[in-house]
C-alpha positions in Angstrom: -151.1 -166.8 -121.8 -153.4 -168.8 -124.0 -156.9 -169.8 -123.6 -155.7 -173.5 -122.7 -153.6 -172.2 -119.9 -156.4 -170.1 -118.6 -158.7 -173.1 -118.5 -156.3 -175.0 -116.7 -155.6 -172.3 -114.1 -159.3 -172.0 -113.4 -159.8 -176.0 -113.2 -156.9 -175.9 -110.5 -158.6 -172.9 -108.7 -161.8 -174.8 -108.5 -160.4 -178.1 -107.5 -158.3 -176.3 -104.9 -161.5 -174.3 -103.5 -163.4 -177.7 -103.4 -160.5 -179.2 -101.5 -160.5 -176.5 -99.0 -164.4 -176.9 -98.2 -164.0 -180.6 -98.0 -161.0 -180.4 -95.7 -162.5 -177.7 -93.6 -165.8 -179.6 -93.0 -164.2 -182.9 -92.7 -162.0 -181.5 -89.8 -164.9 -179.9 -88.2 -166.7 -183.3 -88.1 -163.8 -185.5 -87.1 -163.0 -182.8 -84.2 -166.6 -183.1 -83.2 -167.6 -179.5 -83.9 -170.1 -180.3 -86.5 -172.5 -182.9 -85.1 -174.5 -185.6 -86.4 -177.8 -184.2 -88.0 -176.7 -180.9 -88.6 -178.0 -179.3 -91.6 -175.2 -177.9 -94.1 -177.0 -175.0 -95.8 -175.3 -174.4 -99.2 -175.7 -170.6 -99.0 -174.4 -170.4 -95.5 -171.5 -172.3 -96.6 -171.0 -170.4 -99.8 -170.7 -167.2 -97.7 -168.6 -168.6 -95.0 -166.0 -169.7 -97.6 -166.4 -166.8 -100.0 -167.4 -169.0 -103.2 -170.2 -170.1 -105.1 -172.9 -172.4 -104.2 -171.8 -174.6 -107.3 -168.4 -175.1 -105.5 -170.0 -176.0 -102.1 -172.3 -178.6 -103.9 -169.3 -180.2 -105.5 -167.7 -180.3 -102.2 -170.7 -181.9 -100.5 -171.2 -184.6 -103.2 -167.4 -185.5 -102.6 -168.2 -185.9 -99.0 -171.2 -187.8 -99.5 -169.4 -190.5 -101.4 -167.3 -190.8 -98.3 -170.5 -191.3 -96.0 -169.6 -188.3 -94.0 -172.7 -186.6 -95.1 -176.1 -187.6 -96.5 -177.7 -185.9 -99.5 -181.6 -185.9 -99.3 -183.6 -184.7 -102.3 -185.5 -181.5 -101.8 -184.0 -181.1 -98.2 -180.2 -180.6 -98.9 -177.1 -181.9 -96.9 -176.7 -183.1 -93.4 -174.0 -184.4 -91.4 -174.4 -188.3 -91.5 -176.2 -190.1 -88.4 -174.7 -193.5 -88.5 -176.9 -196.2 -87.0 -176.0 -198.8 -84.3 -175.7 -201.5 -86.9 -173.5 -199.4 -89.1 -171.4 -198.6 -86.0 -170.8 -202.3 -85.2 -170.3 -202.9 -88.9 -167.4 -200.2 -89.2 -165.7 -201.5 -86.1 -165.9 -205.2 -87.5 -164.0 -204.0 -90.8 -161.6 -202.0 -88.8 -160.8 -205.2 -86.8 -160.3 -207.1 -90.0 -158.0 -204.5 -91.7 -156.1 -203.6 -88.5 -155.4 -207.1 -87.2 -153.7 -208.0 -90.6 -152.0 -204.6 -90.8 -150.5 -205.1 -87.5 -149.2 -208.6 -88.3 -147.3 -207.3 -91.6 -146.2 -204.3 -89.7 -144.4 -206.5 -87.3 -142.7 -208.6 -89.8 -141.3 -205.6 -91.5 -140.7 -203.0 -88.8 -137.6 -200.9 -88.4 -136.3 -199.1 -85.6 -137.1 -195.8 -87.2 -140.6 -196.8 -87.7 -141.0 -197.7 -83.8 -139.4 -194.3 -83.0 -142.0 -192.7 -85.2 -144.8 -194.2 -83.5 -143.4 -193.5 -79.9 -143.1 -189.9 -80.8 -146.7 -190.2 -82.0 -147.9 -191.5 -78.9 -146.0 -189.0 -76.9 -147.9 -186.2 -78.6 -151.1 -188.1 -77.7 -150.1 -188.3 -74.0 -149.5 -184.4 -74.3 -152.8 -183.8 -75.6 -154.6 -185.8 -73.1 -152.7 -184.3 -70.3 -153.5 -180.9 -71.3 -157.4 -181.7 -71.7 -156.8 -180.7 -75.5 -160.0 -182.7 -76.8 -159.6 -181.7 -80.3 -156.0 -182.5 -80.4 -156.5 -185.7 -78.6 -159.3 -186.9 -81.0 -157.4 -186.3 -84.1 -154.2 -187.8 -82.6 -155.8 -191.1 -81.3 -157.3 -191.7 -84.8 -154.2 -190.8 -86.6 -152.2 -193.4 -84.7 -153.9 -196.3 -87.1 -153.4 -194.2 -90.1 -149.9 -193.4 -89.2 -149.0 -197.4 -89.0 -150.2 -197.8 -92.6 -148.4 -194.9 -93.9 -145.0 -196.0 -92.3 -145.5 -199.3 -94.0 -145.7 -197.4 -97.4 -149.1 -198.7 -98.1 -151.2 -195.6 -99.4 -154.2 -197.3 -100.2 -154.5 -198.8 -96.6 -153.8 -195.3 -95.2 -156.7 -193.6 -97.3 -159.1 -196.8 -96.5 -158.2 -196.1 -92.6 -158.5 -192.6 -92.9 -162.1 -192.7 -94.2 -163.1 -195.4 -91.7 -161.6 -193.4 -88.8 -163.7 -190.3 -90.1 -166.7 -192.4 -89.8 -165.5 -193.6 -86.4 -165.4 -189.9 -85.2 -169.1 -189.6 -86.0 -169.9 -192.9 -84.3 -168.1 -192.0 -81.1 -169.4 -188.7 -80.9 -173.0 -190.0 -81.1 -172.7 -193.1 -78.9 -169.4 -192.8 -76.8 -169.8 -192.5 -73.1 -167.9 -189.7 -71.4 -165.6 -192.3 -69.4 -164.8 -194.1 -72.4 -161.5 -194.1 -74.5 -159.4 -192.6 -71.7 -156.9 -195.4 -71.9 -156.5 -195.5 -75.7 -153.1 -193.9 -75.7 -151.8 -196.4 -73.0 -153.2 -199.3 -75.2 -151.4 -197.6 -78.1 -148.2 -197.6 -76.1 -148.7 -201.3 -75.3 -149.2 -202.2 -79.1 -145.8 -200.4 -79.8 -144.2 -202.4 -77.2 -145.4 -205.7 -78.4 -144.3 -204.6 -81.9 -140.9 -203.7 -80.7 -140.3 -206.9 -79.0 -141.3 -208.8 -82.3 -144.3 -210.3 -80.7 -146.7 -210.8 -83.6 -149.5 -212.5 -81.8 -149.5 -210.3 -78.8 -149.3 -207.1 -81.0 -152.4 -208.3 -83.0 -154.2 -209.5 -79.8 -153.4 -205.9 -78.2 -154.7 -204.2 -81.6 -158.0 -206.3 -81.3 -158.7 -205.6 -77.8 -157.9 -202.0 -78.2 -160.8 -201.7 -81.0 -163.0 -204.1 -79.1 -162.5 -201.6 -75.9 -163.6 -198.7 -77.9 -166.6 -200.3 -79.4 -167.6 -201.6 -75.8 -167.5 -198.0 -74.8 -170.4 -197.0 -77.0 -173.8 -196.4 -75.8 -176.6 -197.0 -78.5 -179.4 -195.4 -76.4 -177.8 -192.0 -76.2 -179.6 -188.9 -77.0 -178.1 -187.3 -80.2 -176.2 -184.1 -79.8 -177.0 -181.0 -82.1 -174.8 -178.0 -83.0 -174.8 -174.8 -85.2 -172.8 -174.8 -88.3 -171.8 -171.2 -88.0 -170.4 -171.8 -84.3 -168.8 -174.9 -85.5 -166.8 -173.3 -88.5 -166.0 -170.2 -86.7 
């Protein structure tokens, strides 16, 4: 094995380790195990993942670009705490994107795509019935990304994935306990309108669904807190 191959192997190993850290932290945030404002101590993360602080720092910078964490000079990294204004802006962007996505989806939908979305909603309903908060949170967000994936639009899927990750923080901070209980039923209604080739109704239902989630936010809530060791255990 030559020096060039050794370098490539090290680069791939570094990229893989960084990706593992990003995935683990992102999942902990999206699944509401790491709460807004939590300090992400580099040494504690390095010890947890068994890597150097340099790799941890690379992962944190990558997540900062996606707005999931914020880097503060001389203080370190913290899980982002989106403001009420930012929360409203995120939902405004989602409505713009997802209204047009729904319209385009109806125009090119196939029976196989309908079946895939119905299978996804069945998983949502099972998670809700089982009171699986983690699974429910992930599945309800993934429904929107799944639509983009089924359309074959990888760019849109990635954009929605990033936005929905930010929404996970927002809902954790501001959502009332009684909100979003009907999200799965609303997803099913959207699918039915798509299956009926009712473009206007499908778009209307998608917009109403996102409005319902936003209307369930309470911007005067006291922010939760959590411990990083517990969140990643």
